[in-house]
N, C-alpha and C positions, 0 to 999 in steps of 0.2 A: 264545209264553209266557207262561205259567200265571200267573206274579207281574203281568204287564200287567193280564191278564183279570179278575183278581182285585182289583186297584188302581184300576180306573176305576171303577164306582160308586160307590166310597167318595169320590171327587171331587166329585162331585155336591151333598156333605153339607158343602162347606166355605164360611168365609165369604164376604162381598162381594168382597174383594181378591182370592182364591184362586181365587172363581167366575169370574173376569175371567181367570186364567192357565190355568185349566180351558178356557174357551172359546178363548183361544187356540191352547191344543195341539188343539183340536178342527176349528178353520177350519185349522192346519195341516196334519191328517192328510186335509180334505175335498181340499186343493190337490194330494195325489198320489195320490186315488182313480183307478183307469181310466176314460177317458171316451173315447167314440168320435173319432176323427180325433184327440185330444191327448195328448202324451206329458207322463206326469207330471215333473216337474222336479225332482228326486229333489236336486241340488244347493242349490236356495232351500232346501227344505224341512229338510235336514240342517243349513244353517246356522242355520234358525228357532228350531230343535229347539234346537241346541246355545246360543243365545242364551238360551231360557227356560228351560234347563234351569242353567245359571249364574245366572240371576236366583232360581229356585229354590234353587238350591246356598249365595248369598249370605244367603238368607232361614232357613240351616237347615234347611232342609225337604227331607228327605236323601229320602226315601221319593218323593217326586212327582219332585224332580231326576233319579232313577235312572230313573224312567220315562221320561224327555224323553229322556236320554242310549242309552236303551235305543232308542229311537224312531229317534235319530240314527243311533245303528249299524247299524240295517236301511236306513237310506237309503244309508249309503256302502256297504252290502254289497252293494244293488243298482246303484253305480257300479262294481264291482270296486275301491272305494277300500278295501284292506287294512290300510294303516296308519290310515288314518282310522277303519274299522271298529272294529280292534282297540282304539285308545284310547278310543273312544268306550263298548265293553264294558266295556274298565276302571274308565274314569269311573264307568259305572253300578255297577260293583263296588263302586267306592270308598264311593260314597253308600249302598248297602245295609249296608255291613260299618259304615259310621258309625253308621245307623240301629239295627243290632243292640247296636253298641257301649253306645250309652248306658242300653239295656234292661240290658245286662250289669254295667256298672259303679253302675245304680242298684240290681243284685239284683233287678229285677223279674221278672215272670215270663214266659217265652218260647217259643213255639213256634218258632222258628227259622226262618221264613217268609223272613227278610230274609237271617240267614245262608246258607240254601239257593241263595237268588238271587243273594247276591253269588259263591257258589263256582261258579255257571252262568254266569254273566256272566264271570268271571274265564276260565273254562275254552275260553270262546267268544274269547276274547281271544289267548290262548294256541293256540287251533288256527287261528286266522286266520293267525298269525303265523310256525309249524310250516308251515302248508301251502306260504305264500311261500317257505318256506326260510329264514326270517329266524330262528337258534335262539338269536341274542344275546337280540333282544327276546320270544321266548319263554320263554327262561330268567328274562328278568327280570320278567315280567310270574307265572312261576311262583313266585320268590321274594319275591315282594308278597303272593302270598297265601299261601305258606306264612309268612308274617311274621303277616298278620293273621290267622290261625287260631291260630297262636301265643299271640298278644295275647289272645285270646279262652280258651284253656288247652284248646283243641282238638288236644292234642300230636299225637296218632295220623294226625288229617286231614293236619297240618302237615306230618311226615315225609315223607308220600305225596311232596306237591308241591317240596320241598325234596329228594329222591331225584330227579323230574323233572327240574327244573333243574338237578342235578349230571350227567345224562345228557346233557344239552342243551349243556351245558361241558365235553366230553370233548376238544375242541381247545383248553380255554384251562384247563390243571391247576391254576393259582394258585388263580383264581376258584373251580373245583373243590371243591379244599380247605375254602376257606372255607364254601362251603354244607355240606361235609361235617361242619364243624364246629356249624353248624346244626340237623344231625340227630342229633349226637351230645349237643346240650346239649336237645333234645327228651325224647330216651333217656332222660337224666337225669332230668328231671322224671318222667319214667313208671318209674323205678327199675327198668330194665333197663341195669343197671352195666356186666354184661359186654358187651352188645352194645356200649355207648358206650367203654369202655374197647380194645376192638379198632377203631374208627372212630379214637379221639384218638391211637391210638398208631402208626395207618396214616399220619396228616395228621404224626407227630413223626419218623416214616422219612422220610418225603418232605420235607419240610422242612430235615432236618438239613443238606444239602450247601451250602444257602443261607443258612443262618441266620446267617452271620457279616455277613451283605450288607446290613444294616438295613432298613427300612423295612417293610410288612405280610407279607412270609414270618416276617422274624425275629422279630414280634412275635407271630406264628400259633403260631410255634413255640415260644417262650418261655410261650405263655398253657396251650398243650398240653401241654406236659411237665410244667408244674406241676399242672395237674389231675389227668394220669396219676399221679403219685407221691402225691397226695392220694388217687384211687382205689383204687391198692395197697396202701394203708394202710388204707383203709376196709375193703375185700375180707378182708384178713385170710391173703391168700395166703402159705402160708410157701416161704420162697426155694428150697427145692428144687423147688418144684411150678410156680416162676414160668420163663415163657420167657427165654431168655438176654437180650433187649433189656430187657426190665421189671429184672432182677437188675442189669444193668451201670448202669442208668439210677439205680438206689435208692444202688448204689456211688458215684456219680457226684455224689451232692448228700449222702453221707456221709465223702468224703475231708475229711482237714485243711483247713480254712477257706483257708490260703496256698497252698494246690494248686488249689481248687476255684475262686478267684478268677479264675482264668485262661479258665478253662472256662464262667464266667459272669459273663462282663462286662458283659452286658444285664439281671443280675438284679441288684434290690436287696438291700445286704448284709445288711439288717435284715432280710428276708423271707428270704435263704438260712441264716441263722443258725437262723433260727425253724425253717425247714423241716429243718435238721438236725438240730435238738432233736426235734422231735417225729416223725421216722423212729429216733432211740435210743429216746423215751417207749415207743413201739408196740412196738417190739421186745421193749423190755426188760417189757412191761406193767405200765408206771408210771402208773398211771390219774390220779394225784393231778398230776402232771406233764401229761399230754396235757389237763388241765382247765384248769391254769395256763395253759399256751401258749397256748390256744384264743384267749381276746379279744385278745390281742397280734398273732395272725396274721391276723385276721377282717377287722382294717383296711386289710390290704396286699393282698387277692383281690379279685377280681372275683365279681362278681354268682353265677357256676356255679361257681366255685372256692367259695364260701363253702357254697353249697348241699352241696358236696360233703364240707366239713367238718363240716357239723351234722351230715350221717352218720356220720361216723367218731366223733364226740364220743357221738352217740347210741347207736352201734354198741357202745362201749367201756362208756357207763354202763349198758346192757344186759346187760353181760358183768360189772361189779363188783355189780350186783342178783342174778346168780345166784349168786357166790360166797359 
């Protein structure tokens, strides 16, 4: 693996303590070299690589910890220990991601070697679990990889791994819908609003039957429904061109509060009133009222909904400037 080869020479330049760790690494490596009439003890080597990796990890030495976790994974692979191999690859990927995150947060220049290595490590973990037929763990690693990429604002790449996770979750619809929400959130960051609207609308449809039952499904339904309402207002679709499901949704939020209260038992009353007012303000093109509602509504929304609300106010501010 290219990142292991690239990292090894640099380790020779470390201080005395780190040099000792590097000597330890080489000593372990020598134990598993093939010798005549002697079978390599991969289990012992794997355990020792793991201890060294955790020592480096505790010292916040992410780059070299990832090297040791990678070596551990190779040992587990030789023993056909697929769960151990996959977890070791994932640990290596986490350490590479942490190294990349330090550069990202400090806004330092990065050639993204650590990022590329992290993705390769997680890909090997996913491949190992999928090969074994453990799609649940494969999906979990896909999700973790997607979240890391999203955190580093690699939204296009994150979508690909969230989609893989969703494919692995085909037998677990509720988990799959939460993963689709992650895809929609990335598309919103990329301003692919039509595509995000389609995904969010699908989630609303597929969680409608169970929305009154409480729990994660009801929370997801509520979150997506409000986001869809804000997106429809942002995109300024005339009602006559809207899909029937979207027209019905806006109607649901513009009925008299005494009627809609029963339909929105799980929605905060203040949020309901403000959303109703916002829908009316947008349809009547009352830009002053839209600006007045925005700061009151902001604190009642989650970050994704706030992003859509910002888009809405930005769109209408641009319209005002053109008048």
